[in-house]
TIRO-2110 file (N, C-alpha, C; in Angstrom, 1 decimal):
// TIRO-2110
60.0, 67.0, 24.2, N, 1, A
60.3, 66.5, 25.5, CA, 1, A
60.8, 65.1, 25.4, C, 1, A
61.9, 64.8, 26.0, N, 2, A
62.5, 63.5, 25.9, CA, 2, A
61.8, 62.4, 26.8, C, 2, A
62.1, 61.2, 26.5, N, 3, A
61.4, 60.1, 27.3, CA, 3, A
61.7, 60.2, 28.8, C, 3, A
62.9, 60.6, 29.1, N, 4, A
63.3, 60.7, 30.5, CA, 4, A
62.5, 61.8, 31.2, C, 4, A
62.4, 62.9, 30.5, N, 5, A
61.6, 64.1, 31.1, CA, 5, A
60.1, 63.7, 31.2, C, 5, A
59.6, 63.0, 30.2, N, 6, A
58.2, 62.6, 30.4, CA, 6, A
58.0, 61.5, 31.5, C, 6, A
59.0, 60.7, 31.7, N, 7, A
58.9, 59.7, 32.8, CA, 7, A
58.9, 60.4, 34.1, C, 7, A
59.8, 61.4, 34.2, N, 8, A
59.9, 62.2, 35.5, CA, 8, A
58.6, 62.9, 35.7, C, 8, A
58.0, 63.5, 34.7, N, 9, A
56.7, 64.2, 34.8, CA, 9, A
55.6, 63.2, 35.2, C, 9, A
55.6, 62.0, 34.6, N, 10, A
54.6, 61.0, 35.0, CA, 10, A
54.8, 60.6, 36.5, C, 10, A
56.0, 60.4, 36.9, N, 11, A
56.3, 60.1, 38.3, CA, 11, A
55.8, 61.2, 39.2, C, 11, A
56.1, 62.4, 38.8, N, 12, A
55.7, 63.5, 39.7, CA, 12, A
54.2, 63.6, 39.8, C, 12, A
53.5, 63.5, 38.7, N, 13, A
52.1, 63.6, 38.7, CA, 13, A
51.4, 62.4, 39.4, C, 13, A
52.0, 61.2, 39.3, N, 14, A
51.5, 60.1, 40.0, CA, 14, A
51.7, 60.2, 41.5, C, 14, A
52.8, 60.8, 41.9, N, 15, A
53.1, 61.1, 43.3, CA, 15, A
52.0, 62.1, 43.8, C, 15, A
51.7, 63.1, 43.1, N, 16, A
50.7, 64.0, 43.5, CA, 16, A
49.4, 63.4, 43.6, C, 16, A
49.0, 62.5, 42.7, N, 17, A
47.8, 61.8, 42.7, CA, 17, A
47.7, 60.9, 44.0, C, 17, A
48.8, 60.2, 44.3, N, 18, A
48.8, 59.3, 45.4, CA, 18, A
48.7, 60.1, 46.7, C, 18, A
49.2, 61.4, 46.7, N, 19, A
49.1, 62.2, 47.9, CA, 19, A
47.7, 62.8, 48.1, C, 19, A
46.8, 62.6, 47.1, N, 20, A
45.4, 63.0, 47.3, CA, 20, A
44.9, 64.0, 46.3, C, 20, A
45.7, 64.4, 45.4, N, 21, A
45.2, 65.4, 44.3, CA, 21, A
44.3, 64.7, 43.4, C, 21, A
43.3, 65.4, 42.9, N, 22, A
42.3, 64.7, 42.0, CA, 22, A
42.8, 64.9, 40.6, C, 22, A
42.3, 64.0, 39.7, N, 23, A
42.6, 64.1, 38.3, CA, 23, A
42.2, 65.4, 37.7, C, 23, A
41.0, 65.9, 38.1, N, 24, A
40.6, 67.2, 37.5, CA, 24, A
41.5, 68.3, 37.9, C, 24, A
42.1, 68.3, 39.1, N, 25, A
43.1, 69.3, 39.4, CA, 25, A
44.3, 69.2, 38.6, C, 25, A
44.8, 68.0, 38.4, N, 26, A
46.0, 67.7, 37.6, CA, 26, A
45.7, 68.2, 36.1, C, 26, A
44.5, 67.8, 35.6, N, 27, A
44.1, 68.2, 34.3, CA, 27, A
44.1, 69.7, 34.1, C, 27, A
43.5, 70.4, 35.1, N, 28, A
43.5, 71.9, 35.0, CA, 28, A
44.9, 72.5, 35.0, C, 28, A
45.8, 72.0, 35.8, N, 29, A
47.1, 72.5, 35.9, CA, 29, A
47.8, 72.3, 34.5, C, 29, A
47.6, 71.1, 33.9, N, 30, A
48.2, 70.8, 32.6, CA, 30, A
47.6, 71.7, 31.5, C, 30, A
46.3, 72.0, 31.6, N, 31, A
45.7, 72.8, 30.7, CA, 31, A
46.2, 74.3, 30.8, C, 31, A
46.4, 74.7, 32.0, N, 32, A
46.9, 76.0, 32.3, CA, 32, A
48.4, 76.2, 31.8, C, 32, A
49.1, 75.1, 31.7, N, 33, A
50.5, 75.2, 31.3, CA, 33, A
50.6, 75.2, 29.7, C, 33, A
49.4, 75.1, 29.1, N, 34, A
49.4, 75.2, 27.6, CA, 34, A
49.5, 73.9, 26.9, C, 34, A
49.2, 72.8, 27.5, N, 35, A
49.3, 71.5, 26.9, CA, 35, A
48.0, 71.2, 26.0, C, 35, A
48.2, 70.5, 24.9, N, 36, A
47.0, 70.2, 24.1, CA, 36, A
46.1, 69.2, 24.8, C, 36, A
44.8, 69.2, 24.5, N, 37, A
43.9, 68.3, 25.2, CA, 37, A
44.2, 66.8, 24.9, C, 37, A
44.7, 66.5, 23.7, N, 38, A
45.0, 65.1, 23.4, CA, 38, A
46.2, 64.6, 24.2, C, 38, A
47.2, 65.5, 24.3, N, 39, A
48.4, 65.2, 25.1, CA, 39, A
48.1, 65.0, 26.6, C, 39, A
47.1, 65.9, 27.1, N, 40, A
46.7, 65.8, 28.4, CA, 40, A
46.0, 64.4, 28.7, C, 40, A
45.2, 64.0, 27.8, N, 41, A
44.5, 62.7, 27.9, CA, 41, A
45.5, 61.6, 27.9, C, 41, A
46.5, 61.6, 27.1, N, 42, A
47.5, 60.5, 27.0, CA, 42, A
48.3, 60.5, 28.3, C, 42, A
48.7, 61.7, 28.8, N, 43, A
49.5, 61.8, 30.0, CA, 43, A
48.7, 61.4, 31.2, C, 43, A
47.4, 61.7, 31.3, N, 44, A
46.6, 61.3, 32.4, CA, 44, A
46.4, 59.8, 32.4, C, 44, A
46.3, 59.2, 31.2, N, 45, A
46.2, 57.7, 31.1, CA, 45, A
47.4, 57.1, 31.6, C, 45, A
48.6, 57.6, 31.3, N, 46, A
49.9, 57.0, 31.8, CA, 46, A
50.0, 57.2, 33.3, C, 46, A
49.6, 58.4, 33.8, N, 47, A
49.6, 58.6, 35.2, CA, 47, A
48.7, 57.6, 35.9, C, 47, A
47.5, 57.4, 35.4, N, 48, A
46.6, 56.5, 36.0, CA, 48, A
47.2, 55.0, 36.0, C, 48, A
47.9, 54.6, 34.9, N, 49, A
48.5, 53.3, 34.9, CA, 49, A
49.6, 53.2, 36.0, C, 49, A
50.4, 54.3, 36.2, N, 50, A
51.4, 54.3, 37.1, CA, 50, A
50.9, 54.3, 38.6, C, 50, A
49.8, 55.0, 38.8, N, 51, A
49.1, 55.0, 40.1, CA, 51, A
48.6, 53.6, 40.4, C, 51, A
48.0, 52.9, 39.4, N, 52, A
47.5, 51.6, 39.6, CA, 52, A
48.7, 50.6, 39.9, C, 52, A
49.8, 50.7, 39.2, N, 53, A
50.9, 49.9, 39.5, CA, 53, A
51.4, 50.1, 40.9, C, 53, A
51.5, 51.3, 41.3, N, 54, A
52.0, 51.6, 42.7, CA, 54, A
51.0, 51.1, 43.7, C, 54, A
49.8, 51.2, 43.5, N, 55, A
48.8, 50.7, 44.4, CA, 55, A
48.9, 49.2, 44.6, C, 55, A
49.1, 48.5, 43.5, N, 56, A
49.2, 47.1, 43.5, CA, 56, A
50.5, 46.7, 44.3, C, 56, A
51.6, 47.4, 44.0, N, 57, A
52.9, 47.2, 44.7, CA, 57, A
52.7, 47.4, 46.2, C, 57, A
52.0, 48.4, 46.6, N, 58, A
51.8, 48.7, 48.0, CA, 58, A
51.0, 47.6, 48.7, C, 58, A
50.0, 47.0, 48.0, N, 59, A
49.3, 45.9, 48.5, CA, 59, A
50.1, 44.7, 48.7, C, 59, A
51.0, 44.5, 47.7, N, 60, A
51.9, 43.3, 47.8, CA, 60, A
52.9, 43.5, 48.9, C, 60, A
53.4, 44.7, 49.2, N, 61, A
54.3, 45.0, 50.3, CA, 61, A
53.7, 44.7, 51.6, C, 61, A
52.4, 45.0, 51.7, N, 62, A
51.7, 44.8, 53.0, CA, 62, A
51.4, 43.3, 53.2, C, 62, A
51.3, 42.5, 52.2, N, 63, A
51.1, 41.1, 52.3, CA, 63, A
52.3, 40.3, 52.6, C, 63, A
53.5, 40.8, 52.2, N, 64, A
54.7, 40.0, 52.3, CA, 64, A
55.0, 39.6, 53.8, C, 64, A
55.0, 40.5, 54.7, N, 65, A
55.3, 40.1, 56.1, CA, 65, A
54.2, 39.1, 56.6, C, 65, A
53.0, 39.2, 56.2, N, 66, A
51.9, 38.3, 56.6, CA, 66, A
52.2, 36.9, 56.0, C, 66, A
52.7, 36.8, 54.8, N, 67, A
53.1, 35.5, 54.2, CA, 67, A
54.2, 34.9, 55.0, C, 67, A
55.2, 35.8, 55.4, N, 68, A
56.3, 35.3, 56.1, CA, 68, A
55.9, 34.7, 57.4, C, 68, A
55.0, 35.4, 58.1, N, 69, A
54.5, 34.8, 59.4, CA, 69, A
53.8, 33.5, 59.3, C, 69, A
52.9, 33.4, 58.3, N, 70, A
52.2, 32.2, 58.0, CA, 70, A
53.1, 31.1, 57.6, C, 70, A
54.1, 31.4, 56.9, N, 71, A
55.1, 30.4, 56.5, CA, 71, A
55.9, 29.9, 57.7, C, 71, A
56.3, 30.8, 58.6, N, 72, A
57.0, 30.4, 59.8, CA, 72, A
56.1, 29.5, 60.7, C, 72, A
54.8, 29.9, 60.9, N, 73, A
53.9, 29.1, 61.7, CA, 73, A
53.7, 27.7, 61.1, C, 73, A
53.6, 27.6, 59.8, N, 74, A
53.4, 26.4, 59.1, CA, 74, A
54.7, 25.5, 59.2, C, 74, A
55.9, 26.1, 59.1, N, 75, A
57.1, 25.4, 59.2, CA, 75, A
57.3, 24.9, 60.6, C, 75, A
57.0, 25.6, 61.6, N, 76, A
57.1, 25.2, 63.0, CA, 76, A
56.1, 24.0, 63.3, C, 76, A
54.9, 24.2, 62.8, N, 77, A
53.9, 23.1, 63.0, CA, 77, A
54.3, 21.8, 62.2, C, 77, A
54.9, 22.0, 61.0, N, 78, A
55.4, 20.9, 60.3, CA, 78, A
56.6, 20.2, 60.9, C, 78, A
57.4, 21.0, 61.5, N, 79, A
58.6, 20.5, 62.2, CA, 79, A
58.1, 19.6, 63.4, C, 79, A
57.2, 20.1, 64.2, N, 80, A
56.7, 19.4, 65.3, CA, 80, A
56.0, 18.1, 64.9, C, 80, A
55.2, 18.1, 63.8, N, 81, A
54.6, 16.9, 63.2, CA, 81, A
55.6, 15.9, 62.8, C, 81, A
56.7, 16.4, 62.1, N, 82, A
57.8, 15.6, 61.6, CA, 82, A
58.5, 14.9, 62.8, C, 82, A
58.8, 15.6, 63.8, N, 83, A
59.4, 15.0, 65.0, CA, 83, A
58.5, 13.9, 65.6, C, 83, A
57.3, 14.3, 65.8, N, 84, A
56.3, 13.3, 66.4, CA, 84, A
56.2, 12.1, 65.5, C, 84, A
56.1, 12.3, 64.2, N, 85, A
56.0, 11.2, 63.2, CA, 85, A
57.2, 10.3, 63.3, C, 85, A
58.4, 10.9, 63.3, N, 86, A
59.6, 10.1, 63.4, CA, 86, A
59.8, 9.3, 64.7, C, 86, A
59.2, 9.9, 65.8, N, 87, A
59.3, 9.2, 67.1, CA, 87, A
58.2, 8.1, 67.2, C, 87, A
57.3, 8.1, 66.2, N, 88, A
56.3, 7.0, 66.2, CA, 88, A
55.1, 7.3, 67.1, C, 88, A
55.0, 8.6, 67.5, N, 89, A
53.9, 9.0, 68.4, CA, 89, A
52.6, 9.4, 67.7, C, 89, A
52.7, 9.8, 66.5, N, 90, A
51.6, 10.3, 65.7, CA, 90, A
51.5, 9.7, 64.4, C, 90, A
50.3, 9.2, 64.0, N, 91, A
50.0, 8.7, 62.7, CA, 91, A
51.1, 7.8, 62.1, C, 91, A
51.4, 6.7, 62.6, N, 92, A
52.5, 5.9, 62.1, CA, 92, A
52.3, 5.3, 60.7, C, 92, A
51.0, 5.3, 60.3, N, 93, A
50.7, 4.7, 59.0, CA, 93, A
50.7, 5.8, 57.9, C, 93, A
50.9, 7.0, 58.3, N, 94, A
50.9, 8.1, 57.4, CA, 94, A
52.1, 8.0, 56.5, C, 94, A
52.0, 8.3, 55.2, N, 95, A
53.2, 8.3, 54.3, CA, 95, A
54.1, 9.4, 54.7, C, 95, A
55.4, 9.2, 54.5, N, 96, A
56.4, 10.1, 55.0, CA, 96, A
56.3, 11.5, 54.3, C, 96, A
56.0, 11.5, 53.0, N, 97, A
55.9, 12.8, 52.3, CA, 97, A
54.8, 13.6, 52.9, C, 97, A
53.7, 13.0, 53.4, N, 98, A
52.6, 13.8, 54.1, CA, 98, A
53.0, 14.4, 55.4, C, 98, A
53.9, 13.7, 56.1, N, 99, A
54.4, 14.2, 57.4, CA, 99, A
55.4, 15.4, 57.2, C, 99, A
56.2, 15.3, 56.1, N, 100, A
57.2, 16.3, 55.9, CA, 100, A
56.7, 17.5, 55.1, C, 100, A
55.6, 17.4, 54.4, N, 101, A
55.1, 18.4, 53.5, CA, 101, A
54.7, 19.7, 54.2, C, 101, A
54.1, 19.7, 55.3, N, 102, A
53.8, 21.0, 56.0, CA, 102, A
55.1, 21.8, 56.3, C, 102, A
56.1, 21.2, 56.7, N, 103, A
57.4, 21.8, 57.0, CA, 103, A
58.0, 22.4, 55.7, C, 103, A
58.0, 21.7, 54.7, N, 104, A
58.5, 22.2, 53.4, CA, 104, A
57.7, 23.3, 52.8, C, 104, A
56.4, 23.2, 52.9, N, 105, A
55.5, 24.2, 52.4, CA, 105, A
55.7, 25.5, 53.2, C, 105, A
55.9, 25.4, 54.5, N, 106, A
56.2, 26.6, 55.3, CA, 106, A
57.5, 27.3, 54.9, C, 106, A
58.5, 26.5, 54.7, N, 107, A
59.8, 27.0, 54.3, CA, 107, A
59.7, 27.7, 52.9, C, 107, A
59.0, 27.1, 52.0, N, 108, A
58.8, 27.7, 50.7, CA, 108, A
58.0, 29.0, 50.8, C, 108, A
57.0, 29.0, 51.6, N, 109, A
56.2, 30.3, 51.8, CA, 109, A
57.1, 31.4, 52.4, C, 109, A
58.0, 31.0, 53.3, N, 110, A
58.9, 32.0, 53.9, CA, 110, A
59.9, 32.5, 52.8, C, 110, A
60.4, 31.7, 52.0, N, 111, A
61.3, 32.1, 50.9, CA, 111, A
60.5, 33.0, 49.9, C, 111, A
59.3, 32.6, 49.6, N, 112, A
58.5, 33.4, 48.7, CA, 112, A
58.3, 34.8, 49.2, C, 112, A
58.0, 34.9, 50.5, N, 113, A
57.8, 36.2, 51.2, CA, 113, A
59.1, 37.1, 51.1, C, 113, A
60.2, 36.4, 51.4, N, 114, A
61.5, 37.2, 51.4, CA, 114, A
61.8, 37.6, 50.0, C, 114, A
61.5, 36.8, 49.0, N, 115, A
61.8, 37.2, 47.6, CA, 115, A
60.9, 38.4, 47.2, C, 115, A
59.7, 38.4, 47.6, N, 116, A
58.8, 39.5, 47.4, CA, 116, A
59.3, 40.8, 48.0, C, 116, A
59.8, 40.7, 49.3, N, 117, A
60.3, 41.8, 50.0, CA, 117, A
61.6, 42.4, 49.3, C, 117, A
62.5, 41.5, 48.9, N, 118, A
63.7, 41.9, 48.2, CA, 118, A
63.4, 42.6, 46.8, C, 118, A
62.4, 42.0, 46.1, N, 119, A
62.0, 42.5, 44.8, CA, 119, A
61.4, 43.9, 45.0, C, 119, A
60.6, 44.0, 46.1, N, 120, A
60.0, 45.3, 46.4, CA, 120, A
61.1, 46.4, 46.7, C, 120, A
62.1, 46.0, 47.5, N, 121, A
63.1, 47.0, 47.9, CA, 121, A
64.0, 47.3, 46.7, C, 121, A
64.2, 46.4, 45.8, N, 122, A
65.0, 46.7, 44.6, CA, 122, A
64.3, 47.5, 43.6, C, 122, A
62.9, 47.4, 43.5, N, 123, A
62.2, 48.1, 42.5, CA, 123, A
61.8, 49.5, 43.0, C, 123, A
62.0, 49.9, 44.3, N, 124, A
61.6, 51.2, 44.7, CA, 124, A
62.5, 52.2, 44.2, C, 124, A
63.8, 51.9, 44.0, N, 125, A
64.8, 52.9, 43.6, CA, 125, A
64.9, 52.7, 42.0, C, 125, A
64.2, 53.6, 41.3, N, 126, A
64.3, 53.5, 39.8, CA, 126, A
65.3, 54.5, 39.3, C, 126, A
65.7, 55.4, 40.1, N, 127, A
66.7, 56.4, 39.7, CA, 127, A
68.1, 55.8, 39.8, C, 127, A
68.9, 56.0, 38.8, N, 128, A
70.3, 55.3, 38.8, CA, 128, A
71.2, 55.9, 39.9, C, 128, A
70.9, 57.1, 40.4, N, 129, A
71.7, 57.7, 41.5, CA, 129, A
72.7, 58.6, 40.9, C, 129, A
73.4, 59.4, 41.7, N, 130, A
74.3, 60.4, 41.2, CA, 130, A
75.6, 59.8, 40.6, C, 130, A
76.1, 58.7, 41.1, N, 131, A
77.3, 58.1, 40.6, CA, 131, A
77.0, 57.5, 39.2, C, 131, A
75.9, 56.8, 39.1, N, 132, A
75.6, 56.2, 37.8, CA, 132, A
75.3, 57.2, 36.7, C, 132, A
74.8, 58.4, 37.1, N, 133, A
74.6, 59.4, 36.1, CA, 133, A
75.8, 59.9, 35.5, C, 133, A
76.9, 60.0, 36.4, N, 134, A
78.2, 60.5, 35.9, CA, 134, A
78.9, 59.4, 35.1, C, 134, A
78.8, 58.2, 35.5, N, 135, A
79.5, 57.1, 34.9, CA, 135, A
78.4, 56.1, 34.4, C, 135, A
78.0, 56.2, 33.2, N, 136, A
76.9, 55.3, 32.7, CA, 136, A
77.4, 53.9, 32.3, C, 136, A
78.6, 53.6, 32.4, N, 137, A
79.1, 52.3, 32.2, CA, 137, A
78.9, 51.4, 33.4, C, 137, A
79.3, 50.1, 33.3, N, 138, A
79.1, 49.2, 34.4, CA, 138, A
79.7, 49.7, 35.6, C, 138, A
END
């Protein structure tokens, strides 16, 4: 079996596991297909690693919009503080970097959340697609 075939099989089995199939059911199916017990153990270990990676990615996907909202709120609050500071209405003895830092932190948090969302959307498509399969060059 080639690496590509084994990767496809691991992806398929990980998908089944994420849909609710138990490891014992997967193990029984593999045993019925005539696979050696050592190979089954290795394959189940790889499937478990893939399921763990996918679970962590799903958790990160769920946190990205939350990070973006917190960054937006922090940026707006920092912007209001900055305007009030520059007008001399709030904390005139506060150092300038302390007045500007909530705004900058909010902007950075928003960029971080967008970067995570883009990374997530780029990593979901692992298959090269039908055009790239026909033309493996750039």
